[in-house]
C-alpha positions in Angstrom: 257.8 108.8 138.1 256.9 109.0 141.8 254.3 111.0 143.6 254.8 112.5 147.0 252.2 113.5 149.4 252.7 115.4 152.7 251.5 113.9 156.0 248.5 116.3 156.5 247.1 115.5 153.1 247.5 111.8 153.6 246.1 111.8 157.1 243.1 113.9 155.9 242.4 111.4 153.4 242.6 108.6 155.7 240.0 110.3 158.0 237.7 110.7 155.1 237.9 107.1 153.9 238.3 105.1 157.2 235.5 102.7 158.3 233.6 103.1 155.0 233.6 100.9 151.8 236.1 102.1 149.4 234.5 100.8 146.2 231.9 102.6 144.0 231.0 102.8 140.4 231.3 106.4 139.2 229.5 108.3 136.5 231.1 111.1 134.4 228.5 113.9 134.0 229.1 117.1 131.9 227.7 120.5 132.6 224.1 120.6 131.3 223.7 116.8 131.5 220.9 114.9 133.6 221.7 112.1 136.0 218.8 109.9 136.8 218.7 107.9 140.2 216.5 105.3 141.7 216.3 102.8 144.6 216.7 99.1 144.1 212.9 98.3 143.7 212.2 101.2 141.5 209.7 102.7 144.0 211.6 106.1 144.4 213.2 108.0 141.4 214.9 111.2 141.3 217.1 113.4 138.9 219.8 116.1 139.0 221.1 118.3 136.3 224.5 119.9 136.6 224.0 123.5 136.0 227.4 125.0 136.7 230.6 123.1 137.3 233.8 125.0 138.2 236.5 122.4 139.3 239.2 125.2 139.7 237.0 126.8 142.2 235.7 123.6 143.7 232.2 124.7 143.0 229.1 122.8 141.7 225.6 124.1 141.1 222.9 121.4 140.5 219.1 121.4 140.1 217.3 118.4 141.6 213.8 116.9 141.0 212.1 114.4 143.1 208.7 112.9 141.9 206.2 111.2 144.3 206.9 107.8 145.5 206.2 105.2 142.6 206.0 108.1 140.1 208.2 107.8 137.1 207.6 111.2 135.4 209.4 114.5 136.0 206.7 116.4 133.9 204.0 116.6 136.6 203.1 119.6 138.7 203.6 117.6 142.0 207.4 117.0 141.3 209.5 118.7 144.1 212.6 120.5 143.0 215.3 123.1 143.9 218.7 124.4 143.2 221.8 123.9 145.4 225.4 124.9 145.4 228.1 122.9 147.1 231.9 123.3 147.3 234.5 120.5 147.6 236.6 120.0 150.8 239.6 117.8 150.2 238.3 116.7 146.8 234.8 115.7 147.8 231.4 117.2 148.1 228.0 115.8 149.1 225.2 116.1 146.5 222.0 115.3 148.3 218.3 115.5 147.5 215.4 113.5 149.1 216.7 110.1 150.1 219.6 110.2 147.5 223.1 111.2 148.5 226.0 111.2 145.9 229.6 112.4 146.1 231.2 114.8 143.7 234.9 113.9 143.0 236.8 116.7 141.3 236.3 117.4 137.7 238.1 118.4 134.5 236.7 121.2 132.2 233.0 121.0 132.3 233.0 117.3 133.5 232.7 115.9 137.0 232.8 112.5 138.5 229.9 111.4 140.6 229.3 108.3 142.7 226.8 107.2 145.4 227.8 107.9 149.0 228.8 104.7 150.8 227.2 105.5 154.2 224.4 107.9 153.6 221.1 107.7 151.5 219.5 104.9 149.7 221.5 101.8 149.5 222.1 100.4 146.8 221.5 103.3 144.4 221.1 102.8 140.7 222.0 105.6 138.2 221.7 106.3 134.4 222.4 109.3 132.2 219.9 111.0 129.9 220.3 112.5 126.6 217.5 114.9 127.4 219.0 118.1 128.8 215.7 119.5 130.3 214.6 117.0 133.1 211.1 118.2 133.1 210.6 116.7 129.6 211.3 113.3 130.9 207.9 111.5 131.2 209.1 108.0 131.7 212.2 107.4 133.8 212.2 103.7 133.2 212.0 103.0 129.4 215.2 103.3 127.4 217.5 103.8 130.3 220.1 101.3 131.6 220.5 101.8 135.3 223.7 100.7 136.8 224.5 99.9 140.6 226.4 103.0 142.0 227.4 101.8 145.4 228.0 98.8 147.6 229.8 97.0 144.6 233.3 95.9 144.8 235.3 96.6 141.6 238.8 95.6 140.5 239.9 99.2 141.3 238.8 101.5 144.1 236.8 103.7 142.1 235.7 101.2 139.4 237.2 103.2 136.5 237.7 100.2 134.2 234.0 99.6 134.3 232.9 103.3 134.5 234.9 104.5 131.7 234.8 101.3 129.6 232.8 103.0 126.7 235.7 105.5 126.2 238.5 104.6 123.7 241.1 102.5 125.3 243.9 104.6 124.2 244.5 108.2 124.6 246.9 110.9 123.1 246.8 113.3 126.2 245.2 116.2 124.6 242.0 118.0 123.9 240.8 119.9 120.9 238.3 122.5 120.1 236.6 123.6 116.8 237.5 127.2 115.6 237.8 129.3 112.5 240.7 130.6 110.6 241.1 133.1 107.7 242.6 131.6 104.6 244.7 133.6 102.1 241.6 135.2 100.6 240.2 136.2 104.0 237.4 133.5 104.1 236.8 131.8 107.2 237.5 128.1 107.1 237.0 125.5 110.0 240.0 124.5 112.0 240.8 122.2 114.7 242.9 123.8 117.6 244.6 121.9 120.4 243.1 123.4 123.5 244.8 121.6 126.3 247.8 119.0 126.7 248.4 116.8 129.6 252.0 117.8 130.6 252.9 114.2 131.8 251.7 112.8 128.4 253.9 111.3 125.6 252.4 114.0 123.3 253.6 116.8 125.5 257.2 115.2 125.7 257.2 114.9 121.9 256.4 118.6 121.4 252.5 118.9 121.2 251.5 122.2 122.8 248.3 124.2 123.4 247.3 126.5 120.5 248.6 124.4 117.6 246.4 123.8 114.7 245.7 120.1 114.3 245.6 119.1 110.6 245.8 115.3 110.5 246.3 112.1 112.4 248.3 109.5 110.8 248.1 111.5 107.6 244.3 111.5 107.7 242.9 114.9 107.6 240.7 116.3 110.4 237.8 118.8 109.8 235.9 118.6 113.1 236.1 117.4 116.7 233.9 114.5 115.7 236.6 113.5 113.1 239.1 113.7 116.0 237.1 111.5 118.3 236.3 109.0 115.5 240.0 108.5 114.7 241.0 108.3 118.4 238.5 105.3 118.9 240.6 103.2 116.3 243.9 103.9 117.9 245.4 101.0 120.0 247.4 101.3 123.2 251.0 101.4 122.4 250.5 102.4 118.7 252.9 104.9 117.1 250.7 108.1 116.3 251.9 110.9 114.0 250.1 114.3 114.4 250.3 116.9 111.6 250.1 120.3 113.2 250.8 123.9 112.4 252.6 126.2 114.8 253.1 129.9 114.0 252.5 129.1 110.3 255.1 126.2 110.3 253.8 122.7 109.5 255.1 120.0 111.7 254.8 116.3 112.1 255.1 114.9 115.7 255.3 111.2 116.4 254.7 109.5 119.8 253.3 106.4 121.5 249.6 106.3 122.5 249.1 105.6 126.0 246.4 103.6 128.0 243.5 105.7 129.1 243.3 103.8 132.4 246.7 102.4 133.5 246.9 98.9 135.1 247.8 99.0 138.8 251.3 97.5 138.1 252.1 100.5 135.9 251.0 103.3 138.2 253.5 105.5 140.0 255.3 104.0 142.8 254.4 105.4 146.3 257.2 107.7 147.8 256.5 108.4 151.6 258.2 111.3 153.4 261.4 109.9 155.0 261.1 112.3 157.8 258.0 110.4 159.1 258.2 108.9 162.5 257.9 105.0 162.8 254.3 105.4 164.1 253.3 107.7 161.4 254.8 105.4 158.7 253.0 102.4 160.3 249.8 104.2 160.1 250.2 105.0 156.5 251.2 101.6 155.6 247.9 100.2 156.9 246.1 102.4 154.6 247.2 101.2 151.1 243.7 101.8 149.6 243.9 105.5 150.4 246.9 106.0 148.1 245.2 103.8 145.4 242.2 106.0 145.6 244.3 109.3 145.2 246.0 107.7 142.1 242.7 106.6 140.6 241.2 110.0 141.1 244.0 111.7 139.3 244.0 109.1 136.6 240.1 109.6 136.1 240.4 113.2 135.8 243.0 112.8 133.0 240.9 110.1 131.3 237.9 112.3 130.9 239.8 115.5 130.4 242.2 114.5 127.7 241.7 112.3 124.6 
């Protein structure tokens, strides 16, 4: 498979990335989740909560909170805060509050990729996610949180996806599921797992998995909840043959395919295909910006990795 980009898109991305470090450790943050940030010495802390994320509209609404210098609680009256709305331009948007500046890179469903900006704000920045959904309930932004460096750190890949998404299962099937209810033959509602999205470039789609099918089992092990599905995914290895038992229009089916890697190694990514109509000068300019293409591939790969299991 190859990917083709037009000259305006490539030149625009080159303009955005030239002259700045291309490496950043990113965080996946879902709508409603809280991202904590701090400086290197731990003298300034902050937090943002993703209120609304609409990747299809390039729209993000976030609430920010900034305690006083050296303060580590968000539950005091002197905490400053506000709500901001930003929209992406060419796949990026600045998310700024106080001395902290992050970038929002695309999204999938209700999830988004965030990294520190390489040129603006506190450097280096440390980030952590919180299980507490209401930031004003956080009275200690230190204890129990594992902060990670969010910028000025070279990673094996431009966006650091192997490290950032390291806690996700290594393999993915290329689909997403949701819990729903179906009526049995007696008219009683029973829990069911429905396939809500399918990556059209996945092995699952090629084999016949489609949105709307009821997922009954994986490798003959029955599934009753989304948690069951995620638990089974965690035990599947890259390259393993997987059999999904589904029901489509009342007809049971067994569909078999190979599980793919969640994050592909650079050697297996699509080969770059440059428009043959480019002039020698334009071609030379693109050849000098190999990292730009890698970032584009990684961004697409990241969205697939968090959007489909």
